[in-house]
C-alpha angles and dihedrals in degrees: 000000000000122000117282092215110118118228114228118220113255120265092263094060116110116198114230116248115273114266117234088224111090087193089074089062095047091251101116137047130264097190093180093067107024124099097199137335108199124080114225090238145029112312115211116246114259087230093060104122091204097061095106092047092047093050090046092052092048093050092048091049091053093046114168091355090081132054117189121208121196123194117218091247095058124111116271091242089062099037087057089072097045120117088201132015126199147105123310102272095040089054093049090052091047088055091051089053091059103066090157092066112095093193128041109195105198114200096195133069137305101270090050091054089049090055090050091051090050093051100040129076126273090249092061124087120211115210128194108198093215121027089203089071097103130142122247091205094053090047091055088076112056117186093240090052092049094048090049089051091051090053088053090054089049091052090050089050099241105099092096091056096042123091118200116224113188126196117234087244093081139097122271089248092059091046088052091050087054092051093051092051101052095262138129141222124243138194125212087258098053102029091113092054092045093050093048089053092048093052088053088057100043148002098257143012132233102210118201139230109334114060094189097057089047094048095044093049095045096046103032099036108025099035097240119146128242087248088062088064128076128180117231111209109199091200093064129069109266089003090288089282128112118242089243092054091049091051092050096046124100094191121039103193121201113231097248136115145171112267090216103043092038090064095069115098137193087250089061088058093048092047095051092048088054093048097044115034112213094015119158113225116210122178139179116254089241086075119102117275093245088058095044094053091053094051125093092223140010123208145161117248091270090043092054091051093049093046094052093043090056095043123114116270110259094028119134123231133186109198125205104202140083115327099230089060094045092052090048091051090051089055095045095048107038090159089072130061105240122183136176113250094226126057093222134062114280110177123156099253097207095043087051091058091077097081132158095275092054092044093048092047092051094047094046090048091054092045089053092051099259117128108212136180095003114183115214134176119206115248098250093049091045091051096053093040088053089051089057092044091049090053088056092047090053092059120101112276095008 
């Protein structure tokens, strides 16, 4: 277990202004995307001064039976207990590499826990400390909506020449749809490779569920034009796109986005350059294209971490990604001036729901012999999702 001592941001760190939206702090409900809010048991009070000690005792009691995964966007108080930290797919693979662990406690969001269940053995149980930790982006592509969209492509006569490419940030059902229809999964790190493969298989790509990652990769990496991209809105008849436009498109982008990365604006980039002369702006590829083109660098979560770690001491960086990670980077690299790209709070609300009380409750429940909040994927869905994941893993550099 890692140390439970919290790192304080360096003296140069300036906290963003509080957001008026409690949802950003995980203190309100987003009923459109949550799968359940209440724990089936007594949740410890956040004010309990013994929470760290209780969680520590439970983890020690479980020993090698439990393996704790912590996503980069989690709170520090939770990351402190993680055996491994990383992005979603890295964590799922780490879980698969620990067959001796009976319990995988995934401190992330629902789709990540699904991926871990798909990749781990039948004897392993994946636990999500708070079932309300969903993902608004993943929930923007429901399986019924995607199947309806595919029927639209069939009616237009282009389904046979269209390859679905689905971002890792998607439900198991959407991954399975992709597997059944000759497609592959991608991460923000290998989206370029996945798209190149897809264009070798067909004339166009249906990219799910994040339009910004798809657009940025196609235009900034593959050399396609913005006119080659169309946005398919599942709430509109025919996706809100004419049959002719669908036939002409190279990239059919699902109308989905990340609620955190989608908040950044070109004005944020201009403002930070004015405040901090010589600043390097690095953003996640889930940001809008007009933000990405203004940045100095674009990188996945792992890519952002590696870039800043390798940067020259004294260099200044404005980072366009989730605030928990940016604050952690400022603590880990005090020799660099690290700032948040936005002036206001921008936490991932659902990631933030896994706090120390939920984590402690889950760990104590397991230590007492009670399996709680298990995430399971049915065998057929898991099979076809694994087919799509295996296609990605077979790509160069995966």
